C-alpha positions as CSV (number, residue, x, y, z in Angstrom):
1,M,181.7,52.4,-89.7
2,S,184.8,50.1,-90.1
3,R,185.2,47.0,-88.1
4,T,188.4,48.4,-86.5
5,Q,186.6,51.6,-85.4
6,A,183.7,49.5,-84.0
7,S,186.2,47.3,-82.0
8,I,187.8,50.4,-80.6
9,Y,184.4,51.7,-79.4
10,V,183.8,48.4,-77.6
11,L,187.2,48.3,-76.0
12,M,186.7,51.9,-74.8
13,G,183.3,51.1,-73.4
14,A,184.6,48.1,-71.5
15,S,187.5,50.1,-70.2
16,S,185.0,52.6,-68.9
17,Y,183.3,49.9,-66.9
18,G,186.7,49.1,-65.4
19,V,186.7,52.6,-63.7
20,V,183.4,51.8,-61.9
21,S,184.7,49.4,-59.3
22,T,187.2,52.0,-58.0
23,I,184.6,54.7,-57.8
24,T,182.2,52.3,-56.1
25,K,184.9,51.5,-53.5
26,L,185.4,55.2,-52.8
27,A,181.7,55.7,-52.5
28,Y,181.5,52.9,-50.0
29,Q,184.3,54.5,-48.0
30,H,182.2,57.6,-47.7
31,G,179.4,55.6,-46.1
32,F,176.8,55.2,-48.9
33,A,174.9,51.9,-49.2
34,T,174.6,49.8,-52.3
35,G,171.1,50.8,-53.2
36,E,172.0,54.4,-53.0
37,I,175.1,54.0,-55.1
38,T,173.5,51.9,-57.9
39,G,170.3,54.0,-57.8
40,S,172.2,57.3,-58.2
41,Q,174.3,55.8,-61.0
42,V,171.4,54.8,-63.2
43,F,169.4,57.9,-62.2
44,F,172.1,60.4,-63.3
45,G,173.0,58.1,-66.3
46,C,169.4,58.0,-67.5
47,L,168.9,61.8,-66.9
48,F,172.1,62.7,-68.9
49,L,171.4,60.3,-71.7
50,W,167.9,61.6,-72.3
51,L,169.1,65.2,-72.2
52,V,171.7,64.3,-74.9
53,A,169.1,62.3,-76.8
54,L,166.5,65.1,-77.0
55,P,168.0,66.7,-80.2
56,A,168.0,63.2,-81.8
57,C,164.4,62.7,-80.8
58,A,163.4,65.9,-82.6
59,K,165.2,64.8,-85.8
60,T,164.2,61.1,-85.7
61,K,160.9,59.6,-86.9
62,R,158.6,58.5,-84.1
63,L,159.9,55.5,-82.2
64,S,157.4,52.6,-82.4
65,R,156.0,51.3,-79.1
66,K,157.4,47.9,-79.9
67,S,160.9,49.2,-80.3
68,L,160.7,51.3,-77.2
69,L,159.4,48.4,-75.1
70,S,162.0,46.0,-76.5
71,L,164.8,48.4,-75.6
72,I,163.4,49.0,-72.1
73,M,162.9,45.3,-71.4
74,C,166.4,44.5,-72.6
75,G,167.7,47.3,-70.4
76,M,165.8,45.8,-67.4
77,V,167.6,42.5,-67.9
78,S,171.0,44.2,-68.2
79,G,170.2,46.3,-65.1
80,L,170.4,43.1,-63.1
81,T,174.1,42.7,-63.7
82,G,175.3,45.1,-61.0
83,I,172.7,43.8,-58.6
84,F,173.6,40.1,-59.1
85,Y,177.3,41.0,-58.9
86,Y,176.8,42.8,-55.6
87,L,174.9,39.8,-54.2
88,S,177.7,37.5,-55.1
89,L,180.2,39.8,-53.4
90,K,178.2,39.3,-50.1
91,A,179.1,35.6,-50.1
92,L,182.4,35.5,-52.1
93,S,185.7,37.4,-52.3
94,A,185.9,40.1,-54.9
95,S,188.5,38.1,-56.8
96,F,186.4,35.0,-57.1
97,A,183.3,37.0,-58.0
98,I,185.1,38.7,-60.9
99,I,186.2,35.3,-62.2
100,L,182.6,34.1,-62.2
101,M,181.4,37.3,-64.0
102,F,184.1,36.8,-66.6
103,Q,182.3,33.7,-67.8
104,F,180.3,36.2,-69.9
105,T,183.1,35.8,-72.6
106,W,182.1,32.2,-73.5
107,I,178.4,32.7,-72.7
108,G,178.4,35.6,-75.3
109,L,179.9,33.3,-77.9
110,L,177.3,30.6,-77.3
111,L,174.4,33.2,-77.5
112,E,175.6,34.4,-80.9
113,W,176.1,30.8,-82.1
114,M,172.6,29.9,-81.1
115,R,171.1,33.0,-82.8
116,T,173.1,33.0,-86.1
117,R,173.8,29.2,-86.3
118,V,177.3,30.1,-87.3
119,R,180.1,28.3,-85.4
120,P,182.5,30.8,-83.7
121,R,186.0,30.9,-85.3
122,W,188.8,28.9,-83.8
123,N,190.7,32.0,-82.8
124,H,187.6,33.2,-80.8
125,W,187.6,30.0,-78.8
126,L,191.3,30.2,-78.3
127,A,191.1,33.8,-77.2
128,T,188.3,33.0,-74.7
129,A,190.4,30.2,-73.1
130,I,193.4,32.5,-72.8
131,I,191.3,35.4,-71.4
132,L,189.7,33.1,-68.8
133,S,193.2,31.8,-67.8
134,G,194.3,35.4,-67.6
135,S,191.4,36.4,-65.4
136,L,192.2,33.5,-63.1
137,L,195.9,34.5,-62.9
138,A,194.9,38.1,-62.2
139,S,192.8,37.1,-59.3
140,A,194.7,34.0,-58.0
141,S,196.9,35.9,-55.5
142,Q,193.8,36.8,-53.5
143,L,192.0,33.5,-53.7
144,N,193.9,31.8,-50.8
145,G,191.4,30.8,-48.1
146,T,188.4,31.8,-50.1
147,S,185.3,30.0,-49.0
148,L,182.9,28.9,-51.6
149,H,179.2,29.5,-51.1
150,A,176.6,28.1,-53.6
151,K,174.5,31.2,-53.3
152,G,177.4,33.5,-54.1
153,I,178.4,31.3,-57.1
154,F,174.8,31.3,-58.3
155,F,174.6,35.1,-58.3
156,G,178.1,35.4,-59.8
157,L,177.1,33.3,-62.7
158,L,173.8,35.2,-63.1
159,S,175.8,38.4,-63.3
160,A,177.8,36.9,-66.1
161,L,174.7,35.8,-67.9
162,T,173.0,39.2,-67.7
163,Y,176.1,41.0,-68.8
164,A,176.4,38.6,-71.8
165,L,172.7,39.3,-72.6
166,F,173.3,43.1,-72.5
167,I,176.1,42.7,-75.1
168,Y,173.9,40.2,-77.1
169,F,170.8,42.5,-77.1
170,S,173.0,45.5,-78.1
171,N,173.8,43.6,-81.3
172,F,170.4,43.4,-82.8
173,V,167.6,45.0,-80.8
174,A,166.2,48.1,-82.6
175,T,169.5,48.7,-84.4
176,D,167.6,51.1,-86.8
177,V,167.0,53.5,-83.9
178,N,169.4,56.4,-83.2
179,P,172.3,55.2,-80.9
180,M,171.6,58.0,-78.4
181,I,167.9,57.1,-78.2
182,R,168.8,53.4,-77.9
183,S,171.3,54.1,-75.1
184,A,168.8,56.2,-73.2
185,S,166.0,53.6,-73.5
186,F,168.4,50.8,-72.3
187,V,169.4,52.8,-69.3
188,T,165.8,53.6,-68.5
189,G,165.2,49.9,-68.3
190,G,168.1,49.6,-65.9
191,L,166.6,52.4,-63.8
192,F,163.3,50.6,-63.6
193,T,165.0,47.4,-62.4
194,N,166.9,49.3,-59.7
195,L,163.9,51.1,-58.4
196,L,161.9,47.9,-58.2
197,I,164.6,46.1,-56.2
198,F,166.0,48.9,-54.1
199,S,164.2,51.7,-52.4
200,P,164.2,55.1,-54.3
201,A,164.4,56.8,-50.9
202,F,167.7,58.4,-51.7
203,L,165.8,60.8,-54.1
204,I,163.6,62.2,-51.3
205,E,165.7,61.8,-48.1
206,G,168.4,64.3,-49.0
207,K,171.2,61.8,-49.6
208,L,171.9,63.3,-53.0
209,F,172.9,66.6,-51.2
210,D,175.0,64.8,-48.7
211,G,177.6,64.0,-51.3
212,L,175.9,61.1,-53.1
213,W,175.3,63.3,-56.2
214,F,179.1,63.5,-56.8
215,W,179.5,59.7,-56.8
216,G,176.3,59.2,-58.8
217,L,177.5,61.6,-61.5
218,L,180.8,59.8,-61.8
219,L,179.3,56.4,-61.8
220,G,176.5,57.5,-64.2
221,L,179.2,58.8,-66.6
222,F,181.6,55.8,-66.5
223,G,179.1,53.1,-65.7
224,S,176.0,54.1,-67.8
225,V,176.6,56.8,-70.3
226,I,180.0,56.1,-71.9
227,P,179.8,52.3,-72.1
228,T,176.2,52.2,-73.3
229,I,176.7,54.7,-76.1
230,L,179.9,53.1,-77.3
231,F,178.5,49.5,-77.1
232,M,175.3,50.6,-79.0
233,K,177.5,52.1,-81.7
234,G,180.1,49.4,-82.0
235,I,178.5,46.0,-81.2
236,P,176.1,45.9,-84.2
237,H,179.2,46.1,-86.5
238,I,181.2,43.3,-85.0
239,G,178.7,41.0,-83.4
240,S,178.1,40.0,-79.8
241,G,180.6,37.1,-79.8
242,L,183.6,39.2,-80.6
243,A,182.2,42.0,-78.4
244,S,182.1,39.6,-75.4
245,I,185.8,38.8,-76.0
246,L,186.8,42.5,-76.3
247,G,184.8,43.3,-73.2
248,S,187.3,41.4,-71.2
249,V,189.6,44.4,-71.3
250,E,187.5,45.6,-68.3
251,L,189.7,43.6,-65.8
252,P,193.0,45.1,-66.9
253,A,191.3,48.5,-66.6
254,V,190.1,47.6,-63.1
255,I,193.7,46.7,-62.0
256,V,195.4,49.7,-63.5
257,V,192.8,52.3,-62.2
258,A,192.9,50.7,-58.7
259,A,196.7,51.0,-58.7
260,F,196.6,54.7,-59.5
261,F,193.6,55.8,-57.4
262,L,193.4,53.3,-54.6
263,H,197.2,52.7,-54.4
264,E,196.7,48.9,-54.6
265,Q,199.9,47.2,-55.6
266,P,199.3,44.6,-58.4
267,T,201.4,41.4,-58.0
268,M,203.4,39.8,-60.8
269,L,200.7,37.2,-61.2
270,Q,198.1,40.0,-61.8
271,W,200.3,41.6,-64.4
272,A,200.8,38.2,-66.1
273,G,197.0,37.8,-66.1
274,V,196.6,41.3,-67.6
275,L,199.1,40.4,-70.4
276,L,197.3,37.1,-71.1
277,I,193.9,38.9,-71.4
278,L,195.5,41.4,-73.8
279,L,197.0,38.6,-75.8
280,G,193.6,36.9,-76.0
281,I,192.0,40.1,-77.3
282,L,194.8,40.4,-79.9
283,I,194.3,36.8,-81.0
284,S,190.5,37.4,-81.4
285,E,191.3,40.2,-83.9
286,A,194.3,38.4,-85.5
287,P,192.5,37.4,-88.8
288,N,191.3,41.0,-89.3
289,I,194.8,42.4,-88.6
290,I,196.4,39.9,-91.0
291,G,193.8,40.6,-93.6
292,R,194.3,44.4,-93.5
293,R,198.1,43.9,-93.8
294,S,197.6,41.6,-96.9
295,I,195.4,44.2,-98.5
296,S,197.9,47.0,-97.8
297,A,200.7,44.9,-99.2
298,K,198.8,44.2,-102.4
299,Q,197.9,47.8,-102.9
300,S,201.5,48.9,-102.5
């Protein structure tokens, strides 16, 4: 797989995450609780991924217990992201919580630096600074009067750390395993985390048949199936550092999708923030773009 194709996979996966917040808001409006929403998401996501992975299981050599446990444990860590983010939302505004979560961009760079001992490129640091500035601009219009709570900040930063760890683990844990099986195992870990923290009562109390199944299917598709598969395919080819930067496209996706489906009107500051984030992503890929053009020029 080419680096460009892998980058596109990661961008598409992060954009899929951007749809989740809008679907979650709609599910809240229909009266469902957080545990029910997150539980149904990982339940349907896990179910769908294993159904898709079954043909691959038949064609693949037996998965070692070590690889399976590693994938599930990593999935349990990444499953904490949504839970920590929700806990931060209970104490902070959504705008400030997303800024805290966006710290995953530089955390991801540091994690890869510590693992590989290779200093991140200058353009990656520049891209990260621009992206964080863009995320601040995109949320600044809603920060007026925001009260700061240590508990909310703590959980917001934890959500950033666990999201960065999800991207980090996707880069090297059991990369020899079929991507579909890796994705299913990861989401299984997330399901375990959710069932340990929230009650699985929605499975037996009939909530699924009261309309929860619809939101669970949508969230499972956009929040578990699509991003996990695309990340598992793309991240091993570009590294977790660059993937953390590309993952920032999630915020522009959130704003655009909310404008279309929730009829939220983005401000000029928000659009400026979106443009800065996209500029940061472009800068992160600048050496590769220039390199490809140089090769094309030489060949012509």
